[in-house]
PDB file of N, CA, C and O in Angstrom, chain B, residues numbered from 101:
ATOM      1  N   UNK B 101     236.629 215.512  71.655  1.00  0.00           N
ATOM      2  CA  UNK B 101     237.096 216.841  72.048  1.00  0.00           C
ATOM      3  C   UNK B 101     238.622 216.786  72.131  1.00  0.00           C
ATOM      4  O   UNK B 101     239.186 215.920  72.800  1.00  0.00           O
ATOM      5  N   UNK B 102     239.269 217.706  71.455  1.00  0.00           N
ATOM      6  CA  UNK B 102     240.732 217.733  71.529  1.00  0.00           C
ATOM      7  C   UNK B 102     241.168 218.299  72.872  1.00  0.00           C
ATOM      8  O   UNK B 102     240.388 218.946  73.571  1.00  0.00           O
ATOM      9  N   UNK B 103     242.430 218.044  73.224  1.00  0.00           N
ATOM     10  CA  UNK B 103     242.952 218.513  74.504  1.00  0.00           C
ATOM     11  C   UNK B 103     242.952 220.031  74.607  1.00  0.00           C
ATOM     12  O   UNK B 103     242.925 220.579  75.709  1.00  0.00           O
ATOM     13  N   UNK B 104     242.981 220.713  73.467  1.00  0.00           N
ATOM     14  CA  UNK B 104     243.079 222.169  73.483  1.00  0.00           C
ATOM     15  C   UNK B 104     241.721 222.857  73.534  1.00  0.00           C
ATOM     16  O   UNK B 104     241.664 224.059  73.793  1.00  0.00           O
ATOM     17  N   UNK B 105     240.639 222.148  73.297  1.00  0.00           N
ATOM     18  CA  UNK B 105     239.320 222.763  73.322  1.00  0.00           C
ATOM     19  C   UNK B 105     238.815 222.887  74.751  1.00  0.00           C
ATOM     20  O   UNK B 105     238.983 221.982  75.568  1.00  0.00           O
ATOM     21  N   UNK B 106     238.197 224.016  75.031  1.00  0.00           N
ATOM     22  CA  UNK B 106     237.589 224.240  76.341  1.00  0.00           C
ATOM     23  C   UNK B 106     236.150 223.729  76.290  1.00  0.00           C
ATOM     24  O   UNK B 106     235.561 223.662  75.211  1.00  0.00           O
ATOM     25  N   UNK B 107     235.575 223.368  77.441  1.00  0.00           N
ATOM     26  CA  UNK B 107     234.197 222.844  77.446  1.00  0.00           C
ATOM     27  C   UNK B 107     233.206 223.744  76.719  1.00  0.00           C
ATOM     28  O   UNK B 107     232.355 223.246  75.982  1.00  0.00           O
ATOM     29  N   UNK B 108     233.300 225.063  76.911  1.00  0.00           N
ATOM     30  CA  UNK B 108     232.350 225.981  76.283  1.00  0.00           C
ATOM     31  C   UNK B 108     232.456 225.933  74.759  1.00  0.00           C
ATOM     32  O   UNK B 108     231.477 226.197  74.060  1.00  0.00           O
ATOM     33  N   UNK B 109     233.640 225.598  74.243  1.00  0.00           N
ATOM     34  CA  UNK B 109     233.835 225.544  72.800  1.00  0.00           C
ATOM     35  C   UNK B 109     233.105 224.370  72.168  1.00  0.00           C
ATOM     36  O   UNK B 109     232.853 224.392  70.963  1.00  0.00           O
ATOM     37  N   UNK B 110     232.766 223.371  72.921  1.00  0.00           N
ATOM     38  CA  UNK B 110     232.049 222.211  72.398  1.00  0.00           C
ATOM     39  C   UNK B 110     230.628 222.130  72.961  1.00  0.00           C
ATOM     40  O   UNK B 110     229.996 221.075  72.906  1.00  0.00           O
ATOM     41  N   UNK B 111     230.133 223.232  73.497  1.00  0.00           N
ATOM     42  CA  UNK B 111     228.761 223.298  73.975  1.00  0.00           C
ATOM     43  C   UNK B 111     228.516 222.744  75.362  1.00  0.00           C
ATOM     44  O   UNK B 111     227.366 222.501  75.726  1.00  0.00           O
ATOM     45  N   UNK B 112     229.558 222.536  76.146  1.00  0.00           N
ATOM     46  CA  UNK B 112     229.418 222.042  77.517  1.00  0.00           C
ATOM     47  C   UNK B 112     229.664 223.206  78.464  1.00  0.00           C
ATOM     48  O   UNK B 112     230.754 223.779  78.479  1.00  0.00           O
ATOM     49  N   UNK B 113     228.661 223.556  79.250  1.00  0.00           N
ATOM     50  CA  UNK B 113     228.828 224.666  80.192  1.00  0.00           C
ATOM     51  C   UNK B 113     229.477 224.159  81.479  1.00  0.00           C
ATOM     52  O   UNK B 113     229.011 223.178  82.060  1.00  0.00           O
ATOM     53  N   UNK B 114     230.558 224.824  81.933  1.00  0.00           N
ATOM     54  CA  UNK B 114     231.185 224.419  83.201  1.00  0.00           C
ATOM     55  C   UNK B 114     230.188 224.524  84.362  1.00  0.00           C
ATOM     56  O   UNK B 114     229.309 225.387  84.365  1.00  0.00           O
ATOM     57  N   UNK B 115     230.339 223.646  85.328  1.00  0.00           N
ATOM     58  CA  UNK B 115     229.439 223.635  86.479  1.00  0.00           C
ATOM     59  C   UNK B 115     230.221 223.660  87.786  1.00  0.00           C
ATOM     60  O   UNK B 115     231.418 223.373  87.829  1.00  0.00           O
ATOM     61  N   UNK B 116     229.506 224.011  88.844  1.00  0.00           N
ATOM     62  CA  UNK B 116     230.032 223.980  90.202  1.00  0.00           C
ATOM     63  C   UNK B 116     229.134 223.025  90.986  1.00  0.00           C
ATOM     64  O   UNK B 116     227.912 223.169  90.992  1.00  0.00           O
ATOM     65  N   UNK B 117     229.752 222.057  91.641  1.00  0.00           N
ATOM     66  CA  UNK B 117     228.986 221.139  92.489  1.00  0.00           C
ATOM     67  C   UNK B 117     229.281 221.490  93.941  1.00  0.00           C
ATOM     68  O   UNK B 117     230.440 221.650  94.326  1.00  0.00           O
ATOM     69  N   UNK B 118     228.227 221.608  94.747  1.00  0.00           N
ATOM     70  CA  UNK B 118     228.375 221.917  96.164  1.00  0.00           C
ATOM     71  C   UNK B 118     227.700 220.808  96.965  1.00  0.00           C
ATOM     72  O   UNK B 118     226.512 220.532  96.796  1.00  0.00           O
ATOM     73  N   UNK B 119     228.484 220.182  97.839  1.00  0.00           N
ATOM     74  CA  UNK B 119     227.977 219.123  98.707  1.00  0.00           C
ATOM     75  C   UNK B 119     227.913 219.692 100.119  1.00  0.00           C
ATOM     76  O   UNK B 119     228.909 220.187 100.646  1.00  0.00           O
ATOM     77  N   UNK B 120     226.743 219.617 100.719  1.00  0.00           N
ATOM     78  CA  UNK B 120     226.477 220.172 102.040  1.00  0.00           C
ATOM     79  C   UNK B 120     226.495 219.038 103.064  1.00  0.00           C
ATOM     80  O   UNK B 120     225.681 218.118 102.990  1.00  0.00           O
ATOM     81  N   UNK B 121     227.419 219.103 104.012  1.00  0.00           N
ATOM     82  CA  UNK B 121     227.506 218.067 105.047  1.00  0.00           C
ATOM     83  C   UNK B 121     226.855 218.519 106.358  1.00  0.00           C
ATOM     84  O   UNK B 121     226.878 217.784 107.345  1.00  0.00           O
ATOM     85  N   UNK B 122     226.285 219.701 106.372  1.00  0.00           N
ATOM     86  CA  UNK B 122     225.633 220.203 107.590  1.00  0.00           C
ATOM     87  C   UNK B 122     224.199 219.659 107.619  1.00  0.00           C
ATOM     88  O   UNK B 122     223.982 218.505 107.986  1.00  0.00           O
ATOM     89  N   UNK B 123     223.249 220.468 107.241  1.00  0.00           N
ATOM     90  CA  UNK B 123     221.847 220.060 107.179  1.00  0.00           C
ATOM     91  C   UNK B 123     221.216 220.738 105.980  1.00  0.00           C
ATOM     92  O   UNK B 123     221.667 221.802 105.557  1.00  0.00           O
ATOM     93  N   UNK B 124     220.189 220.138 105.437  1.00  0.00           N
ATOM     94  CA  UNK B 124     219.505 220.717 104.282  1.00  0.00           C
ATOM     95  C   UNK B 124     219.011 222.110 104.679  1.00  0.00           C
ATOM     96  O   UNK B 124     218.371 222.285 105.716  1.00  0.00           O
ATOM     97  N   UNK B 125     219.315 223.077 103.849  1.00  0.00           N
ATOM     98  CA  UNK B 125     218.926 224.451 104.139  1.00  0.00           C
ATOM     99  C   UNK B 125     220.032 225.259 104.798  1.00  0.00           C
ATOM    100  O   UNK B 125     219.858 226.455 105.035  1.00  0.00           O
ATOM    101  N   UNK B 126     221.173 224.631 105.101  1.00  0.00           N
ATOM    102  CA  UNK B 126     222.326 225.342 105.670  1.00  0.00           C
ATOM    103  C   UNK B 126     222.657 226.513 104.759  1.00  0.00           C
ATOM    104  O   UNK B 126     222.758 226.356 103.542  1.00  0.00           O
ATOM    105  N   UNK B 127     222.828 227.702 105.364  1.00  0.00           N
ATOM    106  CA  UNK B 127     223.036 228.915 104.569  1.00  0.00           C
ATOM    107  C   UNK B 127     224.481 229.378 104.635  1.00  0.00           C
ATOM    108  O   UNK B 127     225.104 229.420 105.696  1.00  0.00           O
ATOM    109  N   UNK B 128     224.990 229.725 103.457  1.00  0.00           N
ATOM    110  CA  UNK B 128     226.307 230.346 103.340  1.00  0.00           C
ATOM    111  C   UNK B 128     226.304 231.100 102.018  1.00  0.00           C
ATOM    112  O   UNK B 128     225.804 230.598 101.011  1.00  0.00           O
ATOM    113  N   UNK B 129     226.859 232.295 102.023  1.00  0.00           N
ATOM    114  CA  UNK B 129     226.939 233.096 100.799  1.00  0.00           C
ATOM    115  C   UNK B 129     225.587 233.509 100.255  1.00  0.00           C
ATOM    116  O   UNK B 129     225.434 233.716  99.051  1.00  0.00           O
ATOM    117  N   UNK B 130     224.595 233.631 101.146  1.00  0.00           N
ATOM    118  CA  UNK B 130     223.258 234.048 100.718  1.00  0.00           C
ATOM    119  C   UNK B 130     222.451 232.946 100.046  1.00  0.00           C
ATOM    120  O   UNK B 130     221.453 233.223  99.381  1.00  0.00           O
ATOM    121  N   UNK B 131     222.880 231.695 100.217  1.00  0.00           N
ATOM    122  CA  UNK B 131     222.215 230.566  99.561  1.00  0.00           C
ATOM    123  C   UNK B 131     221.863 229.509 100.604  1.00  0.00           C
ATOM    124  O   UNK B 131     222.689 229.167 101.450  1.00  0.00           O
ATOM    125  N   UNK B 132     220.625 228.990 100.543  1.00  0.00           N
ATOM    126  CA  UNK B 132     220.236 227.838 101.359  1.00  0.00           C
ATOM    127  C   UNK B 132     220.612 226.602 100.549  1.00  0.00           C
ATOM    128  O   UNK B 132     220.053 226.367  99.478  1.00  0.00           O
ATOM    129  N   UNK B 133     221.544 225.820 101.050  1.00  0.00           N
ATOM    130  CA  UNK B 133     222.097 224.698 100.298  1.00  0.00           C
ATOM    131  C   UNK B 133     221.337 223.401 100.541  1.00  0.00           C
ATOM    132  O   UNK B 133     221.061 223.039 101.685  1.00  0.00           O
ATOM    133  N   UNK B 134     220.996 222.693  99.442  1.00  0.00           N
ATOM    134  CA  UNK B 134     220.469 221.336  99.595  1.00  0.00           C
ATOM    135  C   UNK B 134     221.630 220.399  99.933  1.00  0.00           C
ATOM    136  O   UNK B 134     222.765 220.857 100.067  1.00  0.00           O
ATOM    137  N   UNK B 135     221.374 219.131 100.071  1.00  0.00           N
ATOM    138  CA  UNK B 135     222.430 218.174 100.419  1.00  0.00           C
ATOM    139  C   UNK B 135     223.506 218.102  99.337  1.00  0.00           C
ATOM    140  O   UNK B 135     224.689 217.974  99.650  1.00  0.00           O
ATOM    141  N   UNK B 136     223.110 218.184  98.082  1.00  0.00           N
ATOM    142  CA  UNK B 136     224.049 218.065  96.968  1.00  0.00           C
ATOM    143  C   UNK B 136     223.401 218.745  95.760  1.00  0.00           C
ATOM    144  O   UNK B 136     222.266 218.429  95.407  1.00  0.00           O
ATOM    145  N   UNK B 137     224.110 219.668  95.134  1.00  0.00           N
ATOM    146  CA  UNK B 137     223.546 220.359  93.974  1.00  0.00           C
ATOM    147  C   UNK B 137     224.648 220.747  92.999  1.00  0.00           C
ATOM    148  O   UNK B 137     225.794 220.979  93.385  1.00  0.00           O
ATOM    149  N   UNK B 138     224.277 220.810  91.745  1.00  0.00           N
ATOM    150  CA  UNK B 138     225.181 221.256  90.692  1.00  0.00           C
ATOM    151  C   UNK B 138     224.558 222.490  90.039  1.00  0.00           C
ATOM    152  O   UNK B 138     223.377 222.496  89.691  1.00  0.00           O
ATOM    153  N   UNK B 139     225.367 223.523  89.880  1.00  0.00           N
ATOM    154  CA  UNK B 139     224.919 224.810  89.352  1.00  0.00           C
ATOM    155  C   UNK B 139     225.763 225.209  88.152  1.00  0.00           C
ATOM    156  O   UNK B 139     226.900 224.755  88.024  1.00  0.00           O
ATOM    157  N   UNK B 140     225.227 226.053  87.264  1.00  0.00           N
ATOM    158  CA  UNK B 140     226.071 226.617  86.207  1.00  0.00           C
ATOM    159  C   UNK B 140     227.198 227.422  86.861  1.00  0.00           C
ATOM    160  O   UNK B 140     226.987 228.051  87.898  1.00  0.00           O
ATOM    161  N   UNK B 141     228.373 227.406  86.271  1.00  0.00           N
ATOM    162  CA  UNK B 141     229.528 228.095  86.854  1.00  0.00           C
ATOM    163  C   UNK B 141     229.290 229.592  87.001  1.00  0.00           C
ATOM    164  O   UNK B 141     229.937 230.242  87.822  1.00  0.00           O
ATOM    165  N   UNK B 142     228.382 230.140  86.227  1.00  0.00           N
ATOM    166  CA  UNK B 142     228.107 231.580  86.275  1.00  0.00           C
ATOM    167  C   UNK B 142     227.072 231.963  87.332  1.00  0.00           C
ATOM    168  O   UNK B 142     226.733 233.139  87.462  1.00  0.00           O
ATOM    169  N   UNK B 143     226.574 231.006  88.074  1.00  0.00           N
ATOM    170  CA  UNK B 143     225.501 231.233  89.054  1.00  0.00           C
ATOM    171  C   UNK B 143     225.929 232.111  90.232  1.00  0.00           C
ATOM    172  O   UNK B 143     225.104 232.836  90.789  1.00  0.00           O
ATOM    173  N   UNK B 144     227.214 232.055  90.619  1.00  0.00           N
ATOM    174  CA  UNK B 144     227.677 232.709  91.836  1.00  0.00           C
ATOM    175  C   UNK B 144     228.784 233.724  91.557  1.00  0.00           C
ATOM    176  O   UNK B 144     229.502 233.635  90.562  1.00  0.00           O
ATOM    177  N   UNK B 145     228.896 234.689  92.464  1.00  0.00           N
ATOM    178  CA  UNK B 145     229.984 235.658  92.379  1.00  0.00           C
ATOM    179  C   UNK B 145     231.258 235.039  92.952  1.00  0.00           C
ATOM    180  O   UNK B 145     231.216 234.007  93.620  1.00  0.00           O
ATOM    181  N   UNK B 146     232.378 235.683  92.681  1.00  0.00           N
ATOM    182  CA  UNK B 146     233.655 235.213  93.233  1.00  0.00           C
ATOM    183  C   UNK B 146     233.613 235.222  94.759  1.00  0.00           C
ATOM    184  O   UNK B 146     234.129 234.302  95.394  1.00  0.00           O
ATOM    185  N   UNK B 147     233.010 236.239  95.350  1.00  0.00           N
ATOM    186  CA  UNK B 147     232.913 236.322  96.813  1.00  0.00           C
ATOM    187  C   UNK B 147     232.094 235.166  97.383  1.00  0.00           C
ATOM    188  O   UNK B 147     232.453 234.605  98.418  1.00  0.00           O
ATOM    189  N   UNK B 148     231.004 234.809  96.719  1.00  0.00           N
ATOM    190  CA  UNK B 148     230.196 233.673  97.187  1.00  0.00           C
ATOM    191  C   UNK B 148     230.998 232.377  97.120  1.00  0.00           C
ATOM    192  O   UNK B 148     230.961 231.571  98.050  1.00  0.00           O
ATOM    193  N   UNK B 149     231.713 232.181  96.035  1.00  0.00           N
ATOM    194  CA  UNK B 149     232.504 230.955  95.894  1.00  0.00           C
ATOM    195  C   UNK B 149     233.594 230.892  96.955  1.00  0.00           C
ATOM    196  O   UNK B 149     233.873 229.823  97.497  1.00  0.00           O
ATOM    197  N   UNK B 150     234.213 232.034  97.255  1.00  0.00           N
ATOM    198  CA  UNK B 150     235.204 232.063  98.329  1.00  0.00           C
ATOM    199  C   UNK B 150     234.566 231.699  99.671  1.00  0.00           C
ATOM    200  O   UNK B 150     235.161 230.964 100.459  1.00  0.00           O
ATOM    201  N   UNK B 151     233.365 232.206  99.933  1.00  0.00           N
ATOM    202  CA  UNK B 151     232.662 231.898 101.187  1.00  0.00           C
ATOM    203  C   UNK B 151     232.316 230.408 101.260  1.00  0.00           C
ATOM    204  O   UNK B 151     232.475 229.781 102.308  1.00  0.00           O
ATOM    205  N   UNK B 152     231.845 229.847 100.145  1.00  0.00           N
ATOM    206  CA  UNK B 152     231.517 228.419 100.125  1.00  0.00           C
ATOM    207  C   UNK B 152     232.776 227.596 100.388  1.00  0.00           C
ATOM    208  O   UNK B 152     232.758 226.652 101.178  1.00  0.00           O
ATOM    209  N   UNK B 153     233.861 227.962  99.720  1.00  0.00           N
ATOM    210  CA  UNK B 153     235.109 227.210  99.837  1.00  0.00           C
ATOM    211  C   UNK B 153     235.697 227.291 101.249  1.00  0.00           C
ATOM    212  O   UNK B 153     236.323 226.340 101.718  1.00  0.00           O
ATOM    213  N   UNK B 154     235.497 228.419 101.920  1.00  0.00           N
ATOM    214  CA  UNK B 154     236.036 228.603 103.274  1.00  0.00           C
ATOM    215  C   UNK B 154     235.209 227.870 104.334  1.00  0.00           C
ATOM    216  O   UNK B 154     235.673 227.682 105.459  1.00  0.00           O
ATOM    217  N   UNK B 155     234.007 227.463 103.989  1.00  0.00           N
ATOM    218  CA  UNK B 155     233.110 226.807 104.933  1.00  0.00           C
ATOM    219  C   UNK B 155     233.427 225.304 105.025  1.00  0.00           C
ATOM    220  O   UNK B 155     233.290 224.588 104.033  1.00  0.00           O
ATOM    221  N   UNK B 156     233.850 224.819 106.210  1.00  0.00           N
ATOM    222  CA  UNK B 156     234.200 223.401 106.351  1.00  0.00           C
ATOM    223  C   UNK B 156     233.034 222.436 106.105  1.00  0.00           C
ATOM    224  O   UNK B 156     233.262 221.269 105.786  1.00  0.00           O
ATOM    225  N   UNK B 157     231.802 222.901 106.247  1.00  0.00           N
ATOM    226  CA  UNK B 157     230.652 222.012 106.063  1.00  0.00           C
ATOM    227  C   UNK B 157     230.237 221.883 104.597  1.00  0.00           C
ATOM    228  O   UNK B 157     229.337 221.109 104.272  1.00  0.00           O
ATOM    229  N   UNK B 158     230.891 222.639 103.714  1.00  0.00           N
ATOM    230  CA  UNK B 158     230.592 222.552 102.292  1.00  0.00           C
ATOM    231  C   UNK B 158     231.814 222.052 101.529  1.00  0.00           C
ATOM    232  O   UNK B 158     232.943 222.453 101.812  1.00  0.00           O
ATOM    233  N   UNK B 159     231.578 221.187 100.577  1.00  0.00           N
ATOM    234  CA  UNK B 159     232.623 220.754  99.660  1.00  0.00           C
ATOM    235  C   UNK B 159     232.284 221.357  98.307  1.00  0.00           C
ATOM    236  O   UNK B 159     231.197 221.131  97.776  1.00  0.00           O
ATOM    237  N   UNK B 160     233.211 222.121  97.751  1.00  0.00           N
ATOM    238  CA  UNK B 160     233.004 222.790  96.470  1.00  0.00           C
ATOM    239  C   UNK B 160     233.854 222.085  95.422  1.00  0.00           C
ATOM    240  O   UNK B 160     235.069 221.962  95.576  1.00  0.00           O
ATOM    241  N   UNK B 161     233.211 221.628  94.362  1.00  0.00           N
ATOM    242  CA  UNK B 161     233.913 220.967  93.269  1.00  0.00           C
ATOM    243  C   UNK B 161     233.769 221.846  92.035  1.00  0.00           C
ATOM    244  O   UNK B 161     232.675 222.017  91.496  1.00  0.00           O
ATOM    245  N   UNK B 162     234.897 222.398  91.601  1.00  0.00           N
ATOM    246  CA  UNK B 162     234.924 223.332  90.480  1.00  0.00           C
ATOM    247  C   UNK B 162     235.535 222.677  89.248  1.00  0.00           C
ATOM    248  O   UNK B 162     236.271 221.697  89.362  1.00  0.00           O
ATOM    249  N   UNK B 163     235.230 223.224  88.056  1.00  0.00           N
ATOM    250  CA  UNK B 163     235.937 222.752  86.864  1.00  0.00           C
ATOM    251  C   UNK B 163     237.400 223.174  86.970  1.00  0.00           C
ATOM    252  O   UNK B 163     237.713 224.076  87.746  1.00  0.00           O
ATOM    253  N   UNK B 164     238.306 222.551  86.215  1.00  0.00           N
ATOM    254  CA  UNK B 164     239.735 222.881  86.336  1.00  0.00           C
ATOM    255  C   UNK B 164     240.043 224.377  86.237  1.00  0.00           C
ATOM    256  O   UNK B 164     240.843 224.893  87.017  1.00  0.00           O
ATOM    257  N   UNK B 165     239.422 225.073  85.293  1.00  0.00           N
ATOM    258  CA  UNK B 165     239.688 226.514  85.181  1.00  0.00           C
ATOM    259  C   UNK B 165     239.154 227.275  86.390  1.00  0.00           C
ATOM    260  O   UNK B 165     239.684 228.329  86.741  1.00  0.00           O
ATOM    261  N   UNK B 166     238.111 226.753  87.025  1.00  0.00           N
ATOM    262  CA  UNK B 166     237.576 227.365  88.237  1.00  0.00           C
ATOM    263  C   UNK B 166     238.527 227.203  89.411  1.00  0.00           C
ATOM    264  O   UNK B 166     238.671 228.110  90.230  1.00  0.00           O
ATOM    265  N   UNK B 167     239.171 226.052  89.491  1.00  0.00           N
ATOM    266  CA  UNK B 167     240.160 225.809  90.557  1.00  0.00           C
ATOM    267  C   UNK B 167     241.304 226.808  90.437  1.00  0.00           C
ATOM    268  O   UNK B 167     241.754 227.366  91.438  1.00  0.00           O
ATOM    269  N   UNK B 168     241.773 227.032  89.218  1.00  0.00           N
ATOM    270  CA  UNK B 168     242.862 227.991  88.987  1.00  0.00           C
ATOM    271  C   UNK B 168     242.432 229.398  89.393  1.00  0.00           C
ATOM    272  O   UNK B 168     243.200 230.130  90.018  1.00  0.00           O
ATOM    273  N   UNK B 169     241.210 229.772  89.039  1.00  0.00           N
ATOM    274  CA  UNK B 169     240.700 231.094  89.390  1.00  0.00           C
ATOM    275  C   UNK B 169     240.550 231.246  90.895  1.00  0.00           C
ATOM    276  O   UNK B 169     240.830 232.315  91.437  1.00  0.00           O
ATOM    277  N   UNK B 170     240.111 230.187  91.584  1.00  0.00           N
ATOM    278  CA  UNK B 170     239.948 230.232  93.041  1.00  0.00           C
ATOM    279  C   UNK B 170     241.292 230.430  93.733  1.00  0.00           C
ATOM    280  O   UNK B 170     241.394 231.213  94.677  1.00  0.00           O
ATOM    281  N   UNK B 171     242.311 229.733  93.274  1.00  0.00           N
ATOM    282  CA  UNK B 171     243.650 229.900  93.840  1.00  0.00           C
ATOM    283  C   UNK B 171     244.116 231.346  93.659  1.00  0.00           C
ATOM    284  O   UNK B 171     244.681 231.933  94.582  1.00  0.00           O
ATOM    285  N   UNK B 172     243.884 231.921  92.484  1.00  0.00           N
ATOM    286  CA  UNK B 172     244.279 233.312  92.224  1.00  0.00           C
ATOM    287  C   UNK B 172     243.510 234.278  93.123  1.00  0.00           C
ATOM    288  O   UNK B 172     244.089 235.230  93.645  1.00  0.00           O
ATOM    289  N   UNK B 173     242.210 234.042  93.307  1.00  0.00           N
ATOM    290  CA  UNK B 173     241.396 234.903  94.180  1.00  0.00           C
ATOM    291  C   UNK B 173     241.883 234.846  95.625  1.00  0.00           C
ATOM    292  O   UNK B 173     242.003 235.877  96.286  1.00  0.00           O
ATOM    293  N   UNK B 174     242.162 233.642  96.109  1.00  0.00           N
ATOM    294  CA  UNK B 174     242.647 233.490  97.474  1.00  0.00           C
ATOM    295  C   UNK B 174     243.989 234.216  97.649  1.00  0.00           C
ATOM    296  O   UNK B 174     244.229 234.851  98.676  1.00  0.00           O
ATOM    297  N   UNK B 175     244.842 234.116  96.653  1.00  0.00           N
ATOM    298  CA  UNK B 175     246.154 234.770  96.701  1.00  0.00           C
ATOM    299  C   UNK B 175     245.992 236.282  96.760  1.00  0.00           C
ATOM    300  O   UNK B 175     246.649 236.952  97.558  1.00  0.00           O
ATOM    301  N   UNK B 176     245.118 236.818  95.919  1.00  0.00           N
ATOM    302  CA  UNK B 176     244.878 238.275  95.936  1.00  0.00           C
ATOM    303  C   UNK B 176     244.305 238.731  97.255  1.00  0.00           C
ATOM    304  O   UNK B 176     244.705 239.769  97.783  1.00  0.00           O
ATOM    305  N   UNK B 177     243.367 237.964  97.796  1.00  0.00           N
ATOM    306  CA  UNK B 177     242.722 238.320  99.061  1.00  0.00           C
ATOM    307  C   UNK B 177     243.740 238.280 100.217  1.00  0.00           C
ATOM    308  O   UNK B 177     243.680 239.108 101.126  1.00  0.00           O
ATOM    309  N   UNK B 178     244.660 237.327 100.178  1.00  0.00           N
ATOM    310  CA  UNK B 178     245.676 237.198 101.237  1.00  0.00           C
ATOM    311  C   UNK B 178     246.634 238.382 101.234  1.00  0.00           C
ATOM    312  O   UNK B 178     247.156 238.758 102.283  1.00  0.00           O
ATOM    313  N   UNK B 179     246.868 238.970 100.070  1.00  0.00           N
ATOM    314  CA  UNK B 179     247.793 240.106  99.980  1.00  0.00           C
ATOM    315  C   UNK B 179     247.186 241.408 100.496  1.00  0.00           C
ATOM    316  O   UNK B 179     247.919 242.353 100.789  1.00  0.00           O
ATOM    317  N   UNK B 180     245.884 241.470 100.607  1.00  0.00           N
ATOM    318  CA  UNK B 180     245.214 242.716 101.051  1.00  0.00           C
ATOM    319  C   UNK B 180     245.408 242.951 102.526  1.00  0.00           C
ATOM    320  O   UNK B 180     244.916 243.944 103.063  1.00  0.00           O
TER     321      UNK B 180
END
């Protein structure tokens, strides 16, 4: 894969990994979280991802383009 190709261009779908440090079934953003799960990046809305990211008991691992989008969302939300 060249440096300029995005994952979707080579058939790799971006994913979001969520690690739950609370308890299995801990709920945030309308989701009961297992201890550790990986989801397709399109599984959640921007609001859900913001809620997951704001929760100290959850660790959200996004693809690089997702990290950039999250920073932009937080910036827009802070200006409101």
